[in-house]
C-alpha positions, 0 to 999 in steps of 0.5 A, a space after each residue: 500500499 505504501 507503494 501506491 501512495 508512492 505512485 499516486 503521488 508522482 503521478 499527481 506531481 508529474 501532471 501538476 509540471 505539465 499543467 505548469 509546462 502548459 501554462 508557460 508555453 501559452 504565456 510565451 506564445 500569447 494565445 488566447 485564455 478560454 476562461 469561464 466561455 469568454 475568449 480574453 486574451 491576457 493582459 500581462 503579454 499586452 503593452 499599451 501602446 505610447 505615442 510619441 509623433 503621432 496624435 490618435 483618433 480614437 479618444 481611448 488611445 489619446 491617453 497614451 500619448 505623450 506631450 510634445 516636447 519643447 526644444 531647449 535654447 542651446 544658443 547660449 549653450 554654444 555661446 559659453 562653449 565658444 568662449 571658453 575655447 578662446 580664453 585658454 589655448 593648450 599650446 602654452 600648457 604643455 612643456 616641450 622639454 619633457 616630450 623627448 622621444 623614445 630611444 628607437 630600441 626601447 622596446 627590444 630592451 623591454 622585450 630582453 629583459 625578461 631574459 636577461 634576468 633569468 640568465 642573471 639567476 642562472 650565472 649566479 648560480 653557476 658562480 657560486 658552483 665555481 666557488 663551491 668546486 675550488 674550495 673543496 678541491 681545496 679542502 678549506 671549510 665552506 662556512 669558514 670561507 664565507 665568514 672569511 669573505 664577509 669579514 673582508 667586505 666589512 674591512 673593506 666598508 669601514 676603510 672607504 667610510 
């Protein structure tokens, strides 16, 4: 009996879904709806017409006509803009010394800069490996060599100060 109730509710849900889909299709098409023996077109699908440049003859449609627009006076606006352009020339505000042209190879330098950064990192790694190899061959301790180099660097900085 439990299976019969589940099937019954599923069938009811399917019928409701079909009705909703049919209503959506009808609304989308703008179809005529038949309600209680009379035919009416759905009010949602028909917008009211708005008449901008046409004056209808029917009294009912005259309500939807927009009032005629009056053009604004543009003479004052045009005069203000003309005065604004005459009063301030733009050439005087420019500093010609700062307008130097770019060098002809600026784009090449820009494109090569990324590649040079990679090469610089590789070069530093290679130098570090060579130094380590030399220190291993001579048998010195790596930490002691770094400390000696740091002291020498500090002494050089103190002498130049």
